[in-house]
N, C-alpha and C positions, 0 to 999 in steps of 0.2 A: 613504396612508402605508404604507411597507414594514413588514411584520411582523417583529419581532425574534425570533430563535431562542431557544428555552428553554435551550440548552446553549452552552457556550463552545467555542472552537476546540479545546481539549485534550480534549473529550469529556465533561467533568464537568458535571453539570446545575447550573443556577443555583438560587438560593434560591427562585425562584418556580416551579420545576419541580414536577410532580405528586409526591406523597409516594412512590408506588410506584417512580417512576423514580429518585428520590434513594436509596431503599433498595437498589435494584439496583446503583447506583453504589458504595455502601459495601460491598456484598457482593462485587462483582467486583474492585474496586480499593482494597483496604485500604491499600496503601502510598501511593497518591495521596490517599486520604482522610486518612491520617496527616499528610501535608504540608499539606492544607487545614485541618486542625484546629489549625494553629499560630495561627490567628486566631480560633478558636472551639472549644468543647468540646461533646460530645454530651450536652447537658443534658437534653433531652426523654427520650431512651431511658434514661439513667441514673436520672432521677427516676421513671420508670415502673417500673424494676426495683426501686428502693428501696421504693416504696410497696407493690408486690406482696410483697416479702420481709417487710416489717413486718406488713402485714395478714395474710398467709398464716401467718406464725409465731404471731401472736396466736390465730388459729383453731386451729392445730395444737396449741398448748399446752392448749387445753380438752380435747382428747382424750388427753392424756398426763399425767394428774395425778401419776404416779409420778416425773416429771422435775422439775427445779428450775423454779420459776415465773420468768417473765420479769421482769427488773428493769432498772435503769438501765444496768448494765454490759453485759447481753445486748443491749440496744437500741443501745448505742454500738458493739458489735461488728458488729451487723447493718448499721447505717448506715455505719460505717467501711468494711466490705468492699464495700458497694454503691457508696459514693461514690468509691472508688478506680477504678471503671470509667470515670470521667470521663477518665482518662489512658490508657485501654486502647489507643488508636492511637498515642499518642506514646511510651509506655513499656510495651509489651506484656509484656515479661518480668517486671519488678517487679510489675506489676498482677496477673499470674497467681499469683505467689507470695504477694502480700498477701491476695488473696481466699482462697487455700487456707489461709494461716495464720489468718485471722480465723475461717473455718469450723471449723478444728481447735480453736482456743481456745474457741469457742462450744460445740462438742460436748464438749470435755474438761471444761468447767465444769458439765456435766450438764443443759444447757438442752434443750428439746424439739426433736426432729427436725422438719424442715419445709423450706421453700423456701430455706434458707440455702445449699443446694448450687447454686442457680441462679446466684449471683454467681461461683462457681468455674467453672461451665460457660461463662458468658459470657467470663470472663477467659481461660480456656484456649483457647476457640474463637477469640478475637481473636488470641491469640499464634500459633496455627497459621496463620491466614490471613495474618499478617504475616511468615511464614517462620520463626518460632521454634518448631519442632516439638519439639526436645529439652526446651526450657523448659516447654512445655505438658505433655508427658508427665511430666516431673519434678515439677511442681506437683501434678498429679493423683495421682501415686504417693506424694508426701509426705503428702497428705491421707489417702489410704487407709492408709498405714503408721501415721500418727499415730492414726487411729481404731482400727486393729487393736491398737496398743499400749495405748490407753486402755481399750478395751472388753474386753480379755482379760488385762491385767496391772495397770495403774494404777487400775482401777475401785475397788479396795479402799480407796484413800486419797483418792479424788476424789468429789465429790458426784454424784448424791444418795446419802445414807447407806443402807447395806443393799442396795445394788444388786448384781445378779447379772451374770455375764459375758454379753455379747451372743451371740445364736445365730449360728452360722457361716453360716446362710442369709442373715443380714443383711449379713455381710461379703462374701459372694458377690454380693449385690444391689448393694452400693456399688461393688465392683470392676467389675461389669458396666456399671453406670451410667457410671462414669468412662471405661471403654473405649469405650462407645457414643458419648459426647460427643466424644472425641478422634477416633474413626473418622469421625463425621459431619463434623468440622472438616477432616479429611484429604480427605474426598470433596469438600467445598466448595473446598478449596485446589486439588485436581486439576482440578476443573471450571473454576475461575478461570484457572489456567494455560492450559487449553485455549482459553478465550475470548481470552486475551492472545495466544496464538500465532496463532489465526485472524485476529484483528484486525491483527497485524503482517503476516501474509501478504496480507491485503486491501490494506493500505497499500503494501506492496512491489509488489503487482500494479498498483495505481493509479499508482505512480511509474514503473513500467516502461512502462505504456501511455502515460503522458505523455511519457516520453523517446522512445518510438517515434514518437509523433505529432510531436514537435519535429523528430526526424530526418527524417521524411517531408516535413514542410513545408520544412525546409532543403534537402533534396534537390530538391524541386520548384522552389524559387526558384533554386537553382544552375543547374538544367537550362534553365529559361526564360531567365534573364538571360544565362547564358554564351553560348547560341546567338544571342540577339538582339544582344547587345553585340558579338559577333564580326562579325556582318553589318554592324552600324553602324560598327565600326572599319575594316573593309575599305572600305566605301563612302565613309567620311570621307576615307580616304587617297586614293581615286580622285578624289573631288571636289576635294580640295586640289591634286592634281597637274594636273587639267584645268581648273581654275577660269579660267585666263587663255587657254589654247590652245583649249579646246573647252567653252565655257560650256553648251552644250546637254547634253553628256554629264555635266557637273558637276551640272546641274539634275536629270538623271535619277538621279544618285547621291543627291542630297538627298531626292528623292521616295521612294527606297527606304529611306533612313534614317527618314523620317517614318512609313512603313508598318510598318517593323520595330519602331520604338519604340511605335507604337500597339498593335500586337499583343502586345508584351511587357507593356505596362501592363494590357491585358485579361487576360492569363494570370496576372499577379501578383495582380490583383484577384480572380480566381477562386480562386487558392490561399489568399489571405487571407480569403476568405469562410468558410473552415472555422473561423476563429478568432472568428467573430461570437458565436454562442451555441451551447453544447454541444447536440448533438442536431439542429440545423438541417441540412437537406439543402443541398448545393451548388446555386447558382442556375443553373449551366451544366454541361453534361456534361463529364466529363474527356476530354482529348484521347486519340485512339487512331490506329490505322493508317489509319482513314478519312480522316485529315487529312494523309496522306503526300504527296499532290500539292502541298499548300500548302508543306510542308517542302522539296520539290524546287524549287518556285518561289523560295523564300527563298534556297536555296543558289545557284540560277541568278542571282539578283540580286547575290549576293556574288561572282559570276564562276566558280562551280563547276558543271560539267555533271554531272548525276546520272542514271545509268541504273538503272531498277528492273525486276527480273525476279522473277516469282512461279513457284514450283514446287509441285506438288501441288494439291489442291483447296482454294481459300480457303474459310474458314468463320468464323462469328462466334466471337470470343474472349471469355473471361471479362474483365470490366472491368479487373481488376488486371493481367492479362497484356497486355491491349490497351494500357493506359497504359505499362507497363514497356517493351513493344516499341517504342512511339513514342518514348519518352525515350531509349532506347538508340541507336536510329537517329539521333535528333536530336543526341545528344552525339558520336556517331562522326563525323557530317558536320561538326559544329562543330570537332572536332579536325583534320579534313582542311583546313578553311578556315584554321585557326590555324597549323598546324605542317607542312603538306605543300606542296611545290612543285608538286604535280600540280594541274591544273585540271579533273580528272575523277574521279568515284567511281562505284562499282557497288554496288547494294544488292540482295541476294537474300533473298526470303522463302520459306522451305521449310516447307510444312505437312506434318509427319510425323505418324504415328499417335500421338496423345496428347502431341504436343509441337510447338513452333514453333522453327525454327532461323533466326537472322538472321546474315547475313554482309555486312559492309561492307568493301570493298577500295578502296585508291587506289594509284597507281603511284609515289608519292614523287617525288623524294627529300625527306627531312625538311629543313626550312629552319632549325630551331633558333630561330625567332622566337617571341615571346610576344605574344598579342593580348589581354592583360587576363585571362588564365585564372588560376584559383586552384589548379590542380593536383589537384583533387578529381574530375575527370571520370571516370577509370577506376574510382576507388573507388566513386563513386556508381553506376556501371553494375553493378559487382559486387554492391553492396548490393541493388539492384533485382532482379537475377537470383537472388541468394541468398535473398531473402524469399519467392520462389516455388519454391525448391528447385532452381533452375537454376544454370548455370555461365557464365562469361565467359572467353574466351581472347583476348588482345590482344598483338600483337607484330609485329615486322618480318617480311616475307616474304623468301624466298631471292633473289628477283629485284629486291629493293630497295624494294618497296612496303611497305604496312602493312595488316594485316587485324585486324578485330574480329569475333569469332564468338561468338554467344550462343545457348544452348539453354534454352528456357523450357518446363517441363512444364505442360501445360494442365490435367491432372487435379489437380495440387497447387494450381494457381491457383484452380480451382473450389472446392476445399475451403477455401482461405484466404478466399474471398469468403463462403462459407456461415457461417464463424465470425464 
């Protein structure tokens, strides 16, 4: 049985995912967490904070006998401030102010200092992560200003009786604590934004690679099918014309059609092999200039005489350049079969230092006929050459013929293969 993944397609962990993974999800994606909390609230973490605040405040009261003892009202304030954290992802701004107000009332009533500040820290932290930085700073500033007012002015009229003003070192400590909490939240928010950007870049790179692969497959299919179908089209016309007058020649045309279609099916199957399973190697080598004699024979079967001339010292080519050179020559000869009245073409392979130059000429004239072409042949050749840093020049010659000239840098092709 196939194992089910622990996360869903959107990247959020499922309820059965490990706790540390779920914690990382809440840390990195508070906005998505807020959306998911529409069907549930963070009960576990809120209960943990509530218990810690209640128990911690009870222990803290034993060491501060000069403060007011804990009573029902104090515990309601502690529980109310902690319970509001249940909605910290849905309503981060109100929760930040509610926790700050509950803590301010608690301290203003003269109750002991203790972990009451924890609820404010969690509320402000969540607000910053959700993008409400001003609200978090305002809530923390409200708490500090309220404590400053109570500890240095209103203490005369507020419990506990006979209390003295708080030392300024305490105010500095509270201000430092508030600033540290907000600064830590800002650091976490910055880190989360960095994670989000990196993930978006990875997704964009994956989409770009997928688009490039689709374009490559489409180009391969076009080149394979355009050439073979052109040969089949020409031979079918010959067979129909000679079916009654020269049955033997018509039979030869049908044999050529059969061979061309068989080869086209094989090449299409080879191209589609790349879609089987990511990472699988092709079952057959990609075509290259080593198959140029086959290409010349196919052109001859279509009634086109091709002369091939090599200049410079032939040498092995990088696979990408070898495939591009073969496809460019194939497409150029296909265009001659389709659109030229000439029954002859010349192919020159010029091995230059660090580059290969391909020149395909025919003597024309253009027939203006279409043989099932899509009009993408020249565009496909330019894309192949451009992918290797090369260029394509195609156009009519002054003497009435047509020329396709391609320059493929071999050093750039080697670098492309290494990547």
